[in-house]
C-alpha positions as CSV (number, residue, x, y, z in Angstrom):
1,M,-83.3,1.3,0.4
2,T,-80.9,1.7,-1.7
3,Q,-78.2,-1.0,-2.2
4,T,-75.4,0.8,-0.6
5,S,-77.9,1.2,2.4
6,L,-79.1,-2.1,2.4
7,T,-75.3,-3.1,3.1
8,R,-74.5,-0.6,5.3
9,E,-77.7,-1.5,7.2
10,L,-76.4,-5.6,7.5
11,R,-72.5,-4.1,8.1
12,D,-74.0,-2.4,11.3
13,F,-76.2,-5.1,12.0
14,L,-74.4,-7.8,11.9
15,S,-71.4,-6.4,13.5
16,E,-73.8,-6.2,16.4
17,H,-74.3,-10.2,16.4
18,K,-70.3,-10.4,16.7
19,Y,-69.7,-10.7,12.9
20,T,-67.0,-9.0,11.2
21,A,-66.4,-7.1,8.0
22,I,-63.1,-9.1,6.5
23,A,-61.4,-8.1,3.0
24,R,-63.6,-9.1,0.2
25,P,-62.6,-11.9,-2.3
26,K,-60.6,-10.8,-5.6
27,K,-62.3,-13.9,-7.5
28,A,-65.5,-12.5,-7.3
29,P,-66.1,-9.0,-7.1
30,E,-69.7,-8.9,-7.0
31,V,-69.4,-9.8,-3.1
32,I,-69.4,-6.2,-2.1
33,L,-69.9,-7.3,1.8
34,L,-68.4,-10.0,3.5
35,A,-68.9,-10.8,7.2
36,R,-68.0,-13.7,9.3
37,R,-68.2,-15.1,13.1
38,R,-66.1,-17.9,14.4
39,G,-67.4,-20.5,16.5
40,L,-65.7,-22.2,19.3
41,L,-65.0,-25.7,17.9
42,G,-63.6,-23.7,14.7
43,G,-66.9,-23.7,12.6
44,Q,-67.3,-20.2,10.7
45,S,-70.9,-18.4,10.1
46,T,-70.7,-16.0,7.2
47,F,-72.8,-14.0,5.7
48,A,-71.9,-12.5,2.1
49,V,-74.0,-9.3,0.7
50,V,-73.6,-10.0,-3.4
51,E,-74.7,-7.2,-6.0
52,T,-75.7,-8.3,-9.4
53,D,-77.2,-7.0,-12.8
54,E,-78.3,-10.5,-13.8
55,S,-81.7,-10.9,-13.7
56,A,-81.6,-14.8,-13.7
57,V,-79.5,-16.3,-10.4
58,T,-78.6,-19.7,-10.6
59,L,-77.1,-22.7,-9.0
60,D,-74.3,-22.5,-11.1
61,E,-73.5,-19.2,-9.8
62,V,-74.4,-20.3,-6.3
63,K,-71.9,-23.0,-6.2
64,R,-69.1,-20.6,-7.8
65,L,-69.4,-18.7,-5.0
66,R,-69.6,-21.1,-2.3
67,K,-66.3,-22.2,-3.9
68,V,-65.0,-18.7,-3.7
69,L,-66.1,-18.1,-0.8
70,A,-64.8,-20.9,1.1
71,F,-61.2,-20.8,-0.2
72,H,-60.5,-17.3,0.6
73,L,-62.0,-17.8,4.2
74,G,-59.3,-20.5,4.3
75,F,-61.6,-23.5,5.0
76,I,-60.4,-27.0,5.4
77,P,-62.8,-29.3,4.3
78,M,-64.0,-32.1,7.2
79,L,-62.0,-30.0,10.1
80,Y,-64.9,-27.7,10.4
81,E,-67.8,-26.5,9.1
82,L,-68.6,-23.6,7.4
83,G,-72.3,-22.0,7.1
84,I,-72.6,-19.5,3.7
85,N,-75.5,-16.9,4.3
86,L,-76.0,-15.1,0.2
87,V,-77.7,-11.6,0.5
88,I,-78.3,-11.2,-3.8
89,A,-79.5,-7.9,-4.9
90,G,-79.3,-6.5,-8.0
91,P,-82.3,-4.2,-10.0
92,N,-83.1,-7.0,-12.4
93,V,-83.5,-10.3,-10.1
94,D,-86.0,-12.4,-11.2
95,L,-87.9,-13.0,-7.9
96,S,-89.7,-16.3,-9.9
97,S,-86.6,-18.7,-9.0
98,D,-87.5,-20.3,-5.7
99,P,-83.7,-19.6,-3.9
100,R,-84.7,-23.0,-1.9
101,Q,-83.2,-25.0,-4.7
102,Y,-79.4,-22.8,-3.7
103,V,-79.4,-24.1,0.2
104,A,-77.8,-27.4,1.6
105,K,-80.3,-30.2,1.5
106,V,-78.0,-32.4,3.6
107,N,-74.7,-31.4,5.9
108,T,-72.0,-32.5,3.9
109,F,-69.1,-30.8,6.3
110,W,-68.1,-28.9,3.5
111,A,-68.9,-25.3,3.0
112,M,-72.6,-25.0,3.3
113,V,-75.3,-22.7,1.8
114,Q,-77.5,-22.3,4.8
115,S,-79.5,-19.3,3.2
116,V,-80.6,-16.9,0.7
117,Y,-82.0,-14.0,0.6
118,L,-82.7,-12.8,-3.6
119,L,-83.4,-8.8,-3.6
120,N,-84.8,-7.1,-6.2
121,T,-83.4,-3.0,-5.9
122,T,-85.6,-1.4,-7.7
123,S,-89.0,-3.0,-7.0
124,L,-88.3,-3.7,-3.3
125,E,-89.5,-6.9,-3.1
126,G,-87.4,-10.5,-2.4
127,T,-87.7,-13.9,-1.3
128,W,-85.7,-16.0,1.0
129,T,-84.9,-19.4,2.7
130,S,-83.0,-21.4,4.7
131,S,-81.7,-24.9,4.9
132,W,-82.4,-27.2,7.4
133,G,-82.1,-27.9,11.3
134,Q,-80.0,-24.0,11.6
135,V,-80.5,-23.8,15.4
136,V,-77.6,-21.7,16.2
137,S,-77.5,-20.2,12.8
138,G,-81.6,-20.0,12.3
139,R,-82.0,-17.2,14.6
140,I,-79.5,-14.9,12.9
141,Q,-81.2,-15.6,9.9
142,E,-84.4,-14.7,11.0
143,R,-83.0,-11.8,12.4
144,V,-81.7,-10.8,9.2
145,A,-84.6,-11.4,7.0
146,A,-86.4,-9.1,9.7
147,K,-84.0,-6.3,8.8
148,I,-84.1,-6.9,5.4
149,A,-88.0,-6.5,5.7
150,E,-87.6,-2.7,7.1
151,G,-87.1,-1.6,3.7
152,Y,-88.4,-4.1,1.6
153,Q,-91.3,-6.5,1.1
154,L,-90.0,-9.9,2.1
155,T,-91.4,-13.3,1.8
156,R,-90.5,-16.8,3.0
157,A,-90.3,-19.2,-0.1
158,G,-92.6,-21.8,0.5
159,E,-95.4,-20.1,2.5
């Protein structure tokens, strides 16, 4: 599955689950797909597909993406929550990095990284994780993992 076909497949899949593709942030040109679903109480769930040529995915980079996406989406802290799900893909992505270090450990009532999928588009392998207690969003995260697993050998971190 190429980067282009992965992005197209995820866009179509997320639209089936009431996510809408929206304009990508200018401050993060590596985001090649941004889709969100708004909740009844104002909260948002967002999936971002990020294309990278770097091998190492760093915590600082994930924090930068979280901040850029939060402000791009007009997020207002303490008013509602924003769940960010990152699909980071590229030909050199190092899968030895544990994605559990990138997800929220507790609910901060800010923009939280809820799941991270690391995909190597050369080896067609990947690893992923999600944060604690995601009752509603956990189902879509599992479904996205299953969709990705159609084209990648995907494992859940820690299993």
